[in-house]
PAZAMI-137963 format. One record per residue (C-alpha): residue number from 0; residue in three letters; chain; x negated, y negated, z. Coordinates in steps of 0.25 Angstrom, whole numbers, plus 2048, in hexadecimal, padded with zeros to 3 digits. Layout:
<pts>
<resi->NUM | resn->Ala | chain->A | c1->X | c2->Y | c3->Z>
...
</pts>
This chain:
<pts>
<resi->0 | resn->Met | chain->A | c1->3A0 | c2->726 | c3->A31>
<resi->1 | resn->Pro | chain->A | c1->39F | c2->71C | c3->A3C>
<resi->2 | resn->Val | chain->A | c1->3AB | c2->719 | c3->A45>
<resi->3 | resn->Phe | chain->A | c1->3AF | c2->70A | c3->A48>
<resi->4 | resn->Asn | chain->A | c1->3B5 | c2->706 | c3->A55>
<resi->5 | resn->Val | chain->A | c1->3BB | c2->6F9 | c3->A52>
<resi->6 | resn->Thr | chain->A | c1->3C1 | c2->6EE | c3->A5B>
<resi->7 | resn->Ala | chain->A | c1->3C7 | c2->6E2 | c3->A55>
<resi->8 | resn->Ser | chain->A | c1->3CD | c2->6D5 | c3->A5A>
<resi->9 | resn->Ser | chain->A | c1->3D2 | c2->6C8 | c3->A55>
<resi->10 | resn->Arg | chain->A | c1->3D6 | c2->6BC | c3->A5E>
<resi->11 | resn->Val | chain->A | c1->3DB | c2->6AE | c3->A5C>
<resi->12 | resn->Gly | chain->A | c1->3D1 | c2->6A8 | c3->A66>
<resi->13 | resn->Arg | chain->A | c1->3D4 | c2->69D | c3->A70>
<resi->14 | resn->Val | chain->A | c1->3D5 | c2->691 | c3->A67>
<resi->15 | resn->Arg | chain->A | c1->3DB | c2->695 | c3->A5A>
<resi->16 | resn->Ala | chain->A | c1->3EA | c2->695 | c3->A58>
<resi->17 | resn->Lys | chain->A | c1->3EA | c2->6A2 | c3->A4F>
<resi->18 | resn->Asn | chain->A | c1->3E1 | c2->6AD | c3->A4B>
<resi->19 | resn->Glu | chain->A | c1->3DB | c2->6AC | c3->A3D>
<resi->20 | resn->Asp | chain->A | c1->3D3 | c2->6B8 | c3->A3E>
<resi->21 | resn->Met | chain->A | c1->3D7 | c2->6C6 | c3->A3A>
<resi->22 | resn->Val | chain->A | c1->3D0 | c2->6D4 | c3->A3C>
<resi->23 | resn->Leu | chain->A | c1->3D2 | c2->6E1 | c3->A34>
<resi->24 | resn->Val | chain->A | c1->3CE | c2->6EF | c3->A39>
<resi->25 | resn->Gly | chain->A | c1->3D2 | c2->6F9 | c3->A2F>
<resi->26 | resn->Asp | chain->A | c1->3E0 | c2->6F7 | c3->A2D>
<resi->27 | resn->Arg | chain->A | c1->3E2 | c2->6EF | c3->A3A>
<resi->28 | resn->Ile | chain->A | c1->3E3 | c2->6E0 | c3->A3A>
<resi->29 | resn->Val | chain->A | c1->3E1 | c2->6D8 | c3->A46>
<resi->30 | resn->Arg | chain->A | c1->3E4 | c2->6CA | c3->A4A>
<resi->31 | resn->Asp | chain->A | c1->3E6 | c2->6C5 | c3->A58>
<resi->32 | resn->Gly | chain->A | c1->3E4 | c2->6D3 | c3->A5D>
<resi->33 | resn->Glu | chain->A | c1->3DA | c2->6DF | c3->A5F>
<resi->34 | resn->Ala | chain->A | c1->3D8 | c2->6EC | c3->A58>
<resi->35 | resn->Thr | chain->A | c1->3D0 | c2->6F9 | c3->A5A>
<resi->36 | resn->Ala | chain->A | c1->3CC | c2->704 | c3->A50>
<resi->37 | resn->Val | chain->A | c1->3C3 | c2->710 | c3->A4E>
<resi->38 | resn->Val | chain->A | c1->3C0 | c2->711 | c3->A3F>
<resi->39 | resn->Ser | chain->A | c1->3B7 | c2->71B | c3->A37>
<resi->40 | resn->Leu | chain->A | c1->3B5 | c2->71C | c3->A28>
<resi->41 | resn->Ala | chain->A | c1->3B6 | c2->72B | c3->A2A>
<resi->42 | resn->Asp | chain->A | c1->3C5 | c2->728 | c3->A2B>
<resi->43 | resn->Thr | chain->A | c1->3C6 | c2->71F | c3->A1F>
<resi->44 | resn->Asp | chain->A | c1->3BE | c2->71A | c3->A13>
<resi->45 | resn->Arg | chain->A | c1->3C0 | c2->70B | c3->A17>
<resi->46 | resn->Leu | chain->A | c1->3BF | c2->702 | c3->A22>
<resi->47 | resn->Val | chain->A | c1->3C1 | c2->6F3 | c3->A24>
<resi->48 | resn->Ile | chain->A | c1->3BF | c2->6EA | c3->A30>
<resi->49 | resn->Ala | chain->A | c1->3C0 | c2->6DB | c3->A2D>
<resi->50 | resn->Leu | chain->A | c1->3C1 | c2->6CE | c3->A34>
<resi->51 | resn->Ala | chain->A | c1->3C7 | c2->6C1 | c3->A2E>
<resi->52 | resn->Asp | chain->A | c1->3C6 | c2->6B3 | c3->A34>
<resi->53 | resn->Gly | chain->A | c1->3D0 | c2->6A9 | c3->A2D>
<resi->54 | resn->Met | chain->A | c1->3CA | c2->69C | c3->A2B>
<resi->55 | resn->Gly | chain->A | c1->3CD | c2->693 | c3->A36>
<resi->56 | resn->Gly | chain->A | c1->3D1 | c2->685 | c3->A32>
<resi->57 | resn->His | chain->A | c1->3D8 | c2->68A | c3->A26>
<resi->58 | resn->Leu | chain->A | c1->3E7 | c2->68D | c3->A25>
<resi->59 | resn->Gly | chain->A | c1->3EA | c2->69B | c3->A24>
<resi->60 | resn->Gly | chain->A | c1->3DD | c2->6A1 | c3->A2A>
<resi->61 | resn->Asp | chain->A | c1->3E5 | c2->6AC | c3->A31>
<resi->62 | resn->Val | chain->A | c1->3EC | c2->6AF | c3->A24>
<resi->63 | resn->Ala | chain->A | c1->3DF | c2->6B0 | c3->A1C>
<resi->64 | resn->Ser | chain->A | c1->3D9 | c2->6BA | c3->A26>
<resi->65 | resn->Ala | chain->A | c1->3E6 | c2->6C2 | c3->A26>
<resi->66 | resn->Asp | chain->A | c1->3E7 | c2->6C2 | c3->A17>
<resi->67 | resn->Thr | chain->A | c1->3D8 | c2->6C6 | c3->A16>
<resi->68 | resn->Ile | chain->A | c1->3D9 | c2->6D1 | c3->A20>
<resi->69 | resn->Glu | chain->A | c1->3E6 | c2->6D7 | c3->A1B>
<resi->70 | resn->Asn | chain->A | c1->3E1 | c2->6D7 | c3->A0D>
<resi->71 | resn->Leu | chain->A | c1->3D4 | c2->6DE | c3->A11>
<resi->72 | resn->Arg | chain->A | c1->3DC | c2->6E8 | c3->A18>
<resi->73 | resn->Tyr | chain->A | c1->3E4 | c2->6EC | c3->A0C>
<resi->74 | resn->Phe | chain->A | c1->3D8 | c2->6EB | c3->A03>
<resi->75 | resn->Phe | chain->A | c1->3D0 | c2->6F5 | c3->A0B>
<resi->76 | resn->Ser | chain->A | c1->3DC | c2->6FF | c3->A0C>
<resi->77 | resn->Asp | chain->A | c1->3DE | c2->6FE | c3->9FD>
<resi->78 | resn->Leu | chain->A | c1->3D0 | c2->700 | c3->9F9>
<resi->79 | resn->Pro | chain->A | c1->3CE | c2->70C | c3->9F0>
<resi->80 | resn->Val | chain->A | c1->3C6 | c2->718 | c3->9F4>
<resi->81 | resn->Gly | chain->A | c1->3B8 | c2->71B | c3->9EE>
<resi->82 | resn->Leu | chain->A | c1->3B3 | c2->70D | c3->9EB>
<resi->83 | resn->Ser | chain->A | c1->3A4 | c2->70C | c3->9E9>
<resi->84 | resn->Gln | chain->A | c1->39D | c2->702 | c3->9F2>
<resi->85 | resn->Glu | chain->A | c1->39C | c2->6F8 | c3->9E6>
<resi->86 | resn->Gln | chain->A | c1->3AB | c2->6FA | c3->9E3>
<resi->87 | resn->Phe | chain->A | c1->3AE | c2->6F8 | c3->9F1>
<resi->88 | resn->Arg | chain->A | c1->3A6 | c2->6EB | c3->9F1>
<resi->89 | resn->Glu | chain->A | c1->3AE | c2->6E6 | c3->9E5>
<resi->90 | resn->Cys | chain->A | c1->3BB | c2->6E9 | c3->9EC>
<resi->91 | resn->Ile | chain->A | c1->3B7 | c2->6E0 | c3->9F8>
<resi->92 | resn->Val | chain->A | c1->3B2 | c2->6D5 | c3->9EF>
<resi->93 | resn->His | chain->A | c1->3BF | c2->6D5 | c3->9E7>
<resi->94 | resn->Trp | chain->A | c1->3C7 | c2->6D6 | c3->9F4>
<resi->95 | resn->His | chain->A | c1->3C0 | c2->6C9 | c3->9FA>
<resi->96 | resn->Ala | chain->A | c1->3C3 | c2->6C2 | c3->9ED>
<resi->97 | resn->Ser | chain->A | c1->3D2 | c2->6C6 | c3->9EE>
<resi->98 | resn->Ile | chain->A | c1->3D4 | c2->6C2 | c3->9FC>
<resi->99 | resn->His | chain->A | c1->3CD | c2->6B5 | c3->9FA>
<resi->100 | resn->Ser | chain->A | c1->3D6 | c2->6B2 | c3->9EF>
<resi->101 | resn->Ile | chain->A | c1->3E2 | c2->6B6 | c3->9F6>
<resi->102 | resn->Leu | chain->A | c1->3DF | c2->6AC | c3->A02>
<resi->103 | resn->Asp | chain->A | c1->3DC | c2->6A1 | c3->9F9>
<resi->104 | resn->Ser | chain->A | c1->3E8 | c2->6A3 | c3->9F0>
<resi->105 | resn->Lys | chain->A | c1->3F1 | c2->6A3 | c3->9FD>
<resi->106 | resn->Gly | chain->A | c1->3EB | c2->696 | c3->A01>
<resi->107 | resn->Arg | chain->A | c1->3EE | c2->690 | c3->9F4>
<resi->108 | resn->Ala | chain->A | c1->3FC | c2->695 | c3->9F4>
<resi->109 | resn->Asp | chain->A | c1->3FF | c2->690 | c3->A02>
<resi->110 | resn->Glu | chain->A | c1->3F9 | c2->684 | c3->A09>
<resi->111 | resn->Arg | chain->A | c1->3FA | c2->68A | c3->A16>
<resi->112 | resn->Tyr | chain->A | c1->3EF | c2->694 | c3->A12>
<resi->113 | resn->Asp | chain->A | c1->3E6 | c2->68A | c3->A0B>
<resi->114 | resn->Lys | chain->A | c1->3D8 | c2->68E | c3->A0C>
<resi->115 | resn->Met | chain->A | c1->3DB | c2->699 | c3->A16>
<resi->116 | resn->Gly | chain->A | c1->3CF | c2->6A2 | c3->A17>
<resi->117 | resn->Thr | chain->A | c1->3C8 | c2->6AD | c3->A1F>
<resi->118 | resn->Thr | chain->A | c1->3BB | c2->6B4 | c3->A22>
<resi->119 | resn->Leu | chain->A | c1->3BA | c2->6C3 | c3->A21>
<resi->120 | resn->Val | chain->A | c1->3B0 | c2->6CD | c3->A27>
<resi->121 | resn->Ala | chain->A | c1->3B2 | c2->6DC | c3->A26>
<resi->122 | resn->Leu | chain->A | c1->3AB | c2->6E9 | c3->A28>
<resi->123 | resn->Val | chain->A | c1->3B1 | c2->6F3 | c3->A1E>
<resi->124 | resn->Gly | chain->A | c1->3AE | c2->702 | c3->A1B>
<resi->125 | resn->Tyr | chain->A | c1->3B1 | c2->709 | c3->A0E>
<resi->126 | resn->Asp | chain->A | c1->3AE | c2->717 | c3->A09>
<resi->127 | resn->Gly | chain->A | c1->3A3 | c2->719 | c3->A14>
<resi->128 | resn->His | chain->A | c1->39C | c2->70B | c3->A12>
<resi->129 | resn->Phe | chain->A | c1->39D | c2->6FE | c3->A1A>
<resi->130 | resn->Tyr | chain->A | c1->39D | c2->6F0 | c3->A16>
<resi->131 | resn->Trp | chain->A | c1->39F | c2->6E2 | c3->A1D>
<resi->132 | resn->Leu | chain->A | c1->3A6 | c2->6D7 | c3->A16>
<resi->133 | resn->Asn | chain->A | c1->3A5 | c2->6C8 | c3->A1A>
<resi->134 | resn->Cys | chain->A | c1->3AB | c2->6BB | c3->A15>
<resi->135 | resn->Gly | chain->A | c1->3A9 | c2->6AF | c3->A1F>
<resi->136 | resn->Asp | chain->A | c1->3A4 | c2->6AE | c3->A2D>
<resi->137 | resn->Ser | chain->A | c1->3AA | c2->6BA | c3->A34>
<resi->138 | resn->Arg | chain->A | c1->39F | c2->6C4 | c3->A38>
<resi->139 | resn->Leu | chain->A | c1->39B | c2->6D2 | c3->A39>
<resi->140 | resn->Tyr | chain->A | c1->391 | c2->6D6 | c3->A43>
<resi->141 | resn->Ser | chain->A | c1->389 | c2->6E2 | c3->A46>
<resi->142 | resn->Leu | chain->A | c1->384 | c2->6E7 | c3->A54>
<resi->143 | resn->His | chain->A | c1->378 | c2->6F0 | c3->A52>
<resi->144 | resn->Gly | chain->A | c1->36E | c2->6F4 | c3->A5D>
<resi->145 | resn->Gly | chain->A | c1->373 | c2->6E9 | c3->A66>
<resi->146 | resn->Gln | chain->A | c1->371 | c2->6DE | c3->A5B>
<resi->147 | resn->Leu | chain->A | c1->37D | c2->6D7 | c3->A56>
<resi->148 | resn->Gln | chain->A | c1->37B | c2->6D2 | c3->A47>
<resi->149 | resn->Gln | chain->A | c1->385 | c2->6CA | c3->A3E>
<resi->150 | resn->Val | chain->A | c1->386 | c2->6D2 | c3->A32>
<resi->151 | resn->Thr | chain->A | c1->38E | c2->6C9 | c3->A29>
<resi->152 | resn->Thr | chain->A | c1->38A | c2->6BB | c3->A24>
<resi->153 | resn->Asp | chain->A | c1->393 | c2->6AF | c3->A28>
<resi->154 | resn->His | chain->A | c1->398 | c2->6A8 | c3->A1B>
<resi->155 | resn->Ser | chain->A | c1->397 | c2->69B | c3->A23>
<resi->156 | resn->Tyr | chain->A | c1->391 | c2->68D | c3->A21>
<resi->157 | resn->Asn | chain->A | c1->389 | c2->68F | c3->A2E>
<resi->158 | resn->Asn | chain->A | c1->383 | c2->69C | c3->A29>
<resi->159 | resn->Lys | chain->A | c1->380 | c2->695 | c3->A1B>
<resi->160 | resn->Met | chain->A | c1->379 | c2->68A | c3->A21>
<resi->161 | resn->Gly | chain->A | c1->372 | c2->692 | c3->A2C>
<resi->162 | resn->Ile | chain->A | c1->379 | c2->68B | c3->A38>
<resi->163 | resn->Asp | chain->A | c1->37C | c2->693 | c3->A45>
<resi->164 | resn->Gly | chain->A | c1->389 | c2->692 | c3->A4C>
<resi->165 | resn->Pro | chain->A | c1->398 | c2->695 | c3->A49>
<resi->166 | resn->Thr | chain->A | c1->39A | c2->697 | c3->A3A>
<resi->167 | resn->Asn | chain->A | c1->3A6 | c2->68D | c3->A3A>
<resi->168 | resn->Leu | chain->A | c1->3A6 | c2->68A | c3->A2A>
<resi->169 | resn->Ile | chain->A | c1->3A6 | c2->696 | c3->A21>
<resi->170 | resn->Val | chain->A | c1->3A2 | c2->696 | c3->A13>
<resi->171 | resn->Asn | chain->A | c1->3A9 | c2->6A3 | c3->A0E>
<resi->172 | resn->Cys | chain->A | c1->3B7 | c2->6A9 | c3->A11>
<resi->173 | resn->Ile | chain->A | c1->3C3 | c2->6B0 | c3->A0B>
<resi->174 | resn->Gly | chain->A | c1->3CC | c2->6A5 | c3->A06>
<resi->175 | resn->Gly | chain->A | c1->3CA | c2->698 | c3->A0D>
<resi->176 | resn->Gly | chain->A | c1->3C8 | c2->690 | c3->A00>
<resi->177 | resn->Cys | chain->A | c1->3BA | c2->697 | c3->9FF>
<resi->178 | resn->His | chain->A | c1->3B7 | c2->696 | c3->9F0>
<resi->179 | resn->Asn | chain->A | c1->3AB | c2->6A0 | c3->9F0>
<resi->180 | resn->Ser | chain->A | c1->3B0 | c2->6AB | c3->9FA>
<resi->181 | resn->Tyr | chain->A | c1->3A7 | c2->6B7 | c3->9FB>
<resi->182 | resn->Ile | chain->A | c1->3A7 | c2->6C4 | c3->A04>
<resi->183 | resn->Asp | chain->A | c1->39A | c2->6CA | c3->A09>
<resi->184 | resn->Leu | chain->A | c1->39B | c2->6DA | c3->A07>
<resi->185 | resn->Val | chain->A | c1->390 | c2->6E2 | c3->A0D>
<resi->186 | resn->Ala | chain->A | c1->38E | c2->6F1 | c3->A0F>
<resi->187 | resn->Cys | chain->A | c1->38B | c2->6F3 | c3->A1D>
<resi->188 | resn->Asp | chain->A | c1->38A | c2->702 | c3->A20>
<resi->189 | resn->Pro | chain->A | c1->37D | c2->700 | c3->A28>
<resi->190 | resn->Leu | chain->A | c1->385 | c2->6F8 | c3->A32>
<resi->191 | resn->Ile | chain->A | c1->38E | c2->704 | c3->A35>
<resi->192 | resn->Arg | chain->A | c1->385 | c2->70A | c3->A41>
<resi->193 | resn->Pro | chain->A | c1->38B | c2->712 | c3->A4C>
<resi->194 | resn->Gly | chain->A | c1->38A | c2->70B | c3->A59>
<resi->195 | resn->Asp | chain->A | c1->38A | c2->6FD | c3->A52>
<resi->196 | resn->Val | chain->A | c1->394 | c2->6F2 | c3->A53>
<resi->197 | resn->Leu | chain->A | c1->39A | c2->6EA | c3->A48>
<resi->198 | resn->Met | chain->A | c1->3A2 | c2->6DD | c3->A4B>
<resi->199 | resn->Leu | chain->A | c1->3AA | c2->6D4 | c3->A42>
<resi->200 | resn->Cys | chain->A | c1->3AF | c2->6C7 | c3->A47>
<resi->201 | resn->Ser | chain->A | c1->3B4 | c2->6B9 | c3->A44>
<resi->202 | resn->Asp | chain->A | c1->3AC | c2->6AD | c3->A48>
<resi->203 | resn->Gly | chain->A | c1->3B6 | c2->6AB | c3->A54>
<resi->204 | resn->Leu | chain->A | c1->3AC | c2->6B5 | c3->A5B>
<resi->205 | resn->Thr | chain->A | c1->39E | c2->6B1 | c3->A56>
<resi->206 | resn->Asp | chain->A | c1->3A1 | c2->6A2 | c3->A57>
<resi->207 | resn->Leu | chain->A | c1->3A3 | c2->6A4 | c3->A66>
<resi->208 | resn->Val | chain->A | c1->39C | c2->6B0 | c3->A6A>
<resi->209 | resn->Asp | chain->A | c1->38D | c2->6B1 | c3->A67>
<resi->210 | resn->Asp | chain->A | c1->387 | c2->6BE | c3->A61>
<resi->211 | resn->Ala | chain->A | c1->37F | c2->6C2 | c3->A6D>
<resi->212 | resn->Ala | chain->A | c1->38C | c2->6C2 | c3->A75>
<resi->213 | resn->Ile | chain->A | c1->393 | c2->6CA | c3->A6A>
<resi->214 | resn->Cys | chain->A | c1->388 | c2->6D4 | c3->A6A>
<resi->215 | resn->Gln | chain->A | c1->388 | c2->6D6 | c3->A79>
<resi->216 | resn->Met | chain->A | c1->397 | c2->6D8 | c3->A79>
<resi->217 | resn->Leu | chain->A | c1->397 | c2->6E2 | c3->A6D>
<resi->218 | resn->Gln | chain->A | c1->38C | c2->6EA | c3->A74>
<resi->219 | resn->Gln | chain->A | c1->394 | c2->6EA | c3->A81>
<resi->220 | resn->Gly | chain->A | c1->3A0 | c2->6F1 | c3->A79>
<resi->221 | resn->Ala | chain->A | c1->3A8 | c2->6E4 | c3->A76>
<resi->222 | resn->Gly | chain->A | c1->3B4 | c2->6E6 | c3->A6C>
<resi->223 | resn->Ala | chain->A | c1->3BA | c2->6DB | c3->A63>
<resi->224 | resn->Thr | chain->A | c1->3C4 | c2->6D6 | c3->A6E>
<resi->225 | resn->Asp | chain->A | c1->3B8 | c2->6D4 | c3->A78>
<resi->226 | resn->Leu | chain->A | c1->3B1 | c2->6CB | c3->A6D>
<resi->227 | resn->Cys | chain->A | c1->3BD | c2->6C3 | c3->A6A>
<resi->228 | resn->Gln | chain->A | c1->3BF | c2->6C0 | c3->A79>
<resi->229 | resn->Ala | chain->A | c1->3B1 | c2->6BC | c3->A7A>
<resi->230 | resn->Ala | chain->A | c1->3B3 | c2->6B2 | c3->A6F>
<resi->231 | resn->Glu | chain->A | c1->3C0 | c2->6AD | c3->A76>
<resi->232 | resn->Ala | chain->A | c1->3B8 | c2->6AC | c3->A83>
<resi->233 | resn->Ala | chain->A | c1->3AE | c2->6A3 | c3->A7C>
<resi->234 | resn->Gly | chain->A | c1->3B9 | c2->699 | c3->A77>
<resi->235 | resn->Gly | chain->A | c1->3C1 | c2->6A1 | c3->A6D>
<resi->236 | resn->Ser | chain->A | c1->3C1 | c2->695 | c3->A63>
<resi->237 | resn->Asp | chain->A | c1->3C4 | c2->69D | c3->A57>
<resi->238 | resn->Asn | chain->A | c1->3CC | c2->6AA | c3->A54>
<resi->239 | resn->Val | chain->A | c1->3C3 | c2->6B6 | c3->A57>
<resi->240 | resn->Ser | chain->A | c1->3C3 | c2->6C4 | c3->A50>
<resi->241 | resn->Val | chain->A | c1->3B9 | c2->6CF | c3->A52>
<resi->242 | resn->Val | chain->A | c1->3B8 | c2->6DE | c3->A4E>
<resi->243 | resn->Val | chain->A | c1->3AE | c2->6E7 | c3->A55>
<resi->244 | resn->Val | chain->A | c1->3AA | c2->6F4 | c3->A4E>
<resi->245 | resn->Arg | chain->A | c1->3A2 | c2->6FE | c3->A56>
<resi->246 | resn->Ile | chain->A | c1->39C | c2->709 | c3->A4D>
<resi->247 | resn->Glu | chain->A | c1->39C | c2->717 | c3->A52>
</pts>
């Protein structure tokens, strides 16, 4: 079984008043801080590494990301053993529908949380298999053979229209008044290669630091905090969260 050396960091940046991002590594939640972990599925039948970016411009973005990450943590810990891959997929789809409904209901019940929402990107392992999840425009990247590749697809207006540049407007999220929310769930065992690096990040990194610079930093051994600091040095106009997973 592969061993994951994980670094995680979530920071407010240089402009925003509060951090609406949140990160989950196993059972450890990170906001306004850092975390490290060494994880192997040889020690457990499940693993979750996730990142949520609360929707800027909406009330309660920090609440939406926190509710989603905390709910995901409990969901994974409570998953029964021995599910088939199809049963596991069905559980993820039901979980997504549930948390989407929870956020929307909270917004209807309290105007402070009206239309609050969040993105979610995650790398999960269950019963010896790996999957990535995506809802919104936070990203999963893979560094293999010196090449950095975005694995997930942005659920954004720019991507839908074929426009380059910062994602800005997303067309899919958890909560946020999104009427047709959906989650991508893709098996990704081939991505788990010794010597490779996986990176999860919010757009606070990729809107300010280009892929070439990120690739170079990862090749030079950068961890999550180094990448967050690079985004802050480039202006830090948004919250920034990163998880770097080095596979051994």
